[in-house]
N, C-alpha and C positions, 0 to 999 in steps of 0.2 A: 517828634519826630520826623522832618522830610527828607524825602528820598528822591533820587534821581536817577530815572529807568532809563535801557538802554537793551538794542538788539546789535549779536555779534553780524546778524545778518538779517534784512528788512525783506530780502526776497523771500524767507523762509515764514517769520514770523515779525507784526508791529507790536510796538507798545507804548501805550499811552496812559499816562496816570489819570486820577478822577478828578486833579484839580489843581491849583496850586497853594503854594504852603504850607505851613504844618498839617498834620493830622489829613489833610486831603491827597496828598500823594503816597500813603502806606500803602493802597491799593490801585494796580492799573489794571486795562484791561490789554489783552493778548487778541492779535488776531492771526489767524492762519493766513498764510498767502500762497506757498506753494511747498512740494514737497522735498524734503530734507531734515538738515539738525540745526540750532542755531541756540547760542549762550544767553537768555535773557538774565541780565544785572542787576538791581538794587543795593546802590550804593547811598549810603548817609551823609548827607549835605553838609559839608566844612569837617568832614572825616574820613579815612581812609579805609574804615566800615563799608563791610561790601559784603552782598551774599551772590551766589550762581546759579541759577533753574536752566538745566535742559531741557530742549523744547525741540521734540522731533514730529515731525507733518509727512503722515504715512499718506498715499496715492495709492488707492490699491483700484485693480482692474475696476472699471466703468465710470473712472472718473471721481468719486466720491473722494472727500481729506477725512482725519482722522487728526487730531488735532493734542499729543499728547506730553503732558509733563512731569517729569519721573517715572514711576507707575499710574498714574493716575488720564483716563481718557479724560479730557475735557469739554471733546464737540469731536461733532462729527456733520459733514455738509455735503449733499450726495444725493441724487436718486436713484442708487440701487434699489434691488427688489431683496434682495439678501445681502446683508452683512455681517461679514464674518471679523472680530474685534481682533485684533494684532496680536498674538501669545505675548503675554511678560505681563501684560497690563493685568493692574490691580483691582484699580478701583475704576467704576461707571461714573465718572463725578457728574456734581451737579447741573440738572437741564440737559447735559449730554447730546441729545437725541430728540428734546422738547419739541414738539408740533409737525416733524416731518411725516408728510403723508405719502411718502414715495415708500417706506419701507415695510415689508410685510413678513418678513423675518428675520431673526438676528442670532447668529449662533457666535457665543460666550466662551471663551479660553477655559480651559482648569485652571489659570492664575486668577482668574476673577472670583476675591473674595467678594465684593460689594457693590451695590448699586447704591447711586447716592440718589439722593429726595430727587424729584421730580424729573426723573433721568428717564423717563418713555411718556413724559406728561402729554395729554391729549394724543399721539400717535392714533390715530382712528382708523388705518388700516392694516398695524402688526398686527396679524397672525399668529404666530410659535416667536417665542425665547429657548433658547437651547441654554438652559442654565445648569452651570456642573453642580460636581457634588459639592465642590471646595466651596460654595456661597457660605457668608456667614453672618450677612446681616442687607435686607432691604429695605433701602429709606424711606421717608413720608412720601407719600404720593406719587412713587415709583411710575406706579402705571395708571395714573390717575387716567379713567375715561379710556381707556383703550380699549374701546367698545368691540374691538372686532377680534381682541386677542382669547385664545382658543385651549391654549397649551404650554406648558413650563416642563421643564423638567429631560432627563433624559430619556423619556420611557415617550413621551407624545401624550400623556394622561395626564398631565397636570400635575406629577408629585412635588410635592417640593423637598428640596435638599436635604440629606441627613444630619448636614454638621448646622445647620442653619442655627443662629440663635436670636435672631430678629427680625420682626415684621413690625415697623411702623404704620403710624397712622395711615388711615387711606393709602396704603399702601398700592390694591386693587381694585378703588371702589369705581363702581360704575362699569365692571368691567364683566359686561351682560352675557357673553358669551363662553366664558371661561366656563370647563365642562369635569365634569366626573365625581369621582368622590376622595376630596381634598384629604392629605394625610399630615397632620401637622406633626412634626417628630418632636421628642419628649426631650430634644436641645434645644429649643423654640423657650425662651424667659422670658419675652416681650411680644407682647401684639398689641397695637397699638391699636385707638378707636376707630371704628367704621374702617377699618382694615379691609372688610369684604363686604362692606356695603351694597347694593343692587346688584351682587353675582348671581342675576337669578337664575343660569342654567349650572351651578352646581346642585348636584344631586345629595352634597353629604358634607359634612367638615367633621373628621375624624380627629379628635389632640387623644395625648395620651394622660392618665389619670395623675 
């Protein structure tokens, strides 16, 4: 299947297919340009079949940009020390904040249910993340090597949200300053390999029977 990609407003978002010809155009890279909303269209070559995706780029105070596709925060670019994710975002996408060394604190709205793989990968200066009780899944390597991270949750004590069901592999790998007695709620059915390896400041991890 060969797809033709377009953006309704390249001042908001540009779109570039992976390549040319069959298969290579099934995926495309979106690049946020400025604040606003645009429609990205994928149209089948030599056919009337098409799909539209609404893309919103939000410019918060401080000059950073969020790229949001439907209910997924795809990426953030900016130098703010405290980042408040807009309400309505349900998923923090794969690698959305990866390698951002400016961020110290992140506040997630109650609408967020999932943190994707490598979402905060290697954010070396990230200290706190306000994780809402609505959280259901934390993806693989989501906070990998966030070496300054000290706390999660609503009470700044590293408490895992009570509705969480999955903590994937290496989610908190080498979060060496994550503190406190970590309580894993009985809703969690999956804990991946090495999820808390090298979290040397944790005093205890408690799981239900």
